[in-house]
C-alpha positions as a Python dict, from the first residue, in 0.01 Angstrom:
ca = {
    (1, 'X'): (0, 0, 0),
    (2, 'X'): (213, -236, 212),
    (3, 'X'): (428, -296, -97),
    (4, 'X'): (514, 75, -116),
    (5, 'X'): (595, 94, 258),
    (6, 'X'): (820, -209, 225),
    (7, 'X'): (986, -64, -88),
    (8, 'X'): (1064, 256, 104),
    (9, 'X'): (1203, 53, 393),
    (10, 'X'): (959, 181, 656),
    (11, 'X'): (831, -40, 937),
    (12, 'X'): (481, -164, 849),
    (13, 'X'): (357, -185, 1207),
    (14, 'X'): (411, 186, 1270),
    (15, 'X'): (159, 306, 1011),
    (16, 'X'): (-206, 210, 963),
    (17, 'X'): (-337, 497, 742),
    (18, 'X'): (-211, 688, 440),
    (19, 'X'): (-315, 982, 224),
    (20, 'X'): (-194, 1108, -115),
    (21, 'X'): (-165, 1488, -134),
    (22, 'X'): (-74, 1720, -417),
    (23, 'X'): (202, 1970, -332),
    (24, 'X'): (150, 2305, -505),
    (25, 'X'): (-98, 2553, -368),
    (26, 'X'): (-191, 2684, -713),
    (27, 'X'): (-266, 2350, -872),
    (28, 'X'): (-545, 2504, -1085),
    (29, 'X'): (-295, 2712, -1288),
    (30, 'X'): (-73, 2409, -1359),
    (31, 'X'): (-380, 2210, -1462),
    (32, 'X'): (-506, 2490, -1692),
    (33, 'X'): (-174, 2530, -1861),
    (34, 'X'): (-146, 2154, -1902),
    (35, 'X'): (-494, 2129, -2056),
    (36, 'X'): (-409, 2398, -2308),
    (37, 'X'): (-48, 2313, -2381),
    (38, 'X'): (-34, 1935, -2392),
    (39, 'X'): (-297, 1870, -2666),
    (40, 'X'): (-140, 2134, -2879),
    (41, 'X'): (210, 1992, -2829),
    (42, 'X'): (84, 1638, -2902),
    (43, 'X'): (-79, 1762, -3228),
    (44, 'X'): (251, 1912, -3339),
    (45, 'X'): (434, 1593, -3235),
    (46, 'X'): (194, 1387, -3448),
    (47, 'X'): (238, 1611, -3752),
    (48, 'X'): (616, 1596, -3710),
    (49, 'X'): (597, 1218, -3764),
    (50, 'X'): (496, 1256, -4129),
    (51, 'X'): (826, 1110, -4246),
    (52, 'X'): (755, 778, -4076),
    (53, 'X'): (518, 575, -4286),
    (54, 'X'): (450, 293, -4042),
    (55, 'X'): (137, 362, -3835),
    (56, 'X'): (240, 137, -3544),
    (57, 'X'): (573, 321, -3516),
    (58, 'X'): (389, 656, -3519),
    (59, 'X'): (150, 539, -3246),
    (60, 'X'): (444, 398, -3041),
    (61, 'X'): (640, 725, -3062),
    (62, 'X'): (328, 929, -2980),
    (63, 'X'): (264, 700, -2687),
    (64, 'X'): (614, 760, -2554),
    (65, 'X'): (559, 1133, -2580),
    (66, 'X'): (228, 1107, -2401),
    (67, 'X'): (400, 906, -2128),
    (68, 'X'): (670, 1171, -2101),
    (69, 'X'): (406, 1441, -2060),
    (70, 'X'): (226, 1235, -1797),
    (71, 'X'): (551, 1202, -1599),
    (72, 'X'): (614, 1574, -1638),
    (73, 'X'): (270, 1651, -1495),
    (74, 'X'): (328, 1410, -1211),
    (75, 'X'): (653, 1597, -1128),
    (76, 'X'): (480, 1936, -1155),
    (77, 'X'): (199, 1834, -918),
    (78, 'X'): (456, 1716, -659),
    (79, 'X'): (264, 1430, -500),
    (80, 'X'): (325, 1367, -135),
    (81, 'X'): (251, 1040, 47),
    (82, 'X'): (155, 1096, 412),
    (83, 'X'): (173, 792, 635),
    (84, 'X'): (-9, 808, 974),
    (85, 'X'): (-61, 609, 1283),
    (86, 'X'): (-422, 645, 1398),
    (87, 'X'): (-527, 538, 1744),
    (88, 'X'): (-892, 527, 1826),
    (89, 'X'): (-981, 636, 2176),
    (90, 'X'): (-1274, 489, 2362),
    (91, 'X'): (-1528, 748, 2475),
    (92, 'X'): (-1562, 779, 2850),
    (93, 'X'): (-1744, 1014, 3080),
}
């Protein structure tokens, strides 16, 4: 996690906790559409590769398309990284 904080140029000593949150309120709808649409699209992508006779090339191209869908899902879910400074207080009466 420190690598990401350094990459973003934030001071490390200011934060001691982090949480990854997903942005949209209706994440179930996005997930349902993705579960239905992505396998169907990948099937049609695989069948469109009939002209290529090399299996490794087909797998490589399909892998690129799967990666593109994964990045699209990541963008649709709008991840948010929350950095926090937590201070523990000692109990006293």
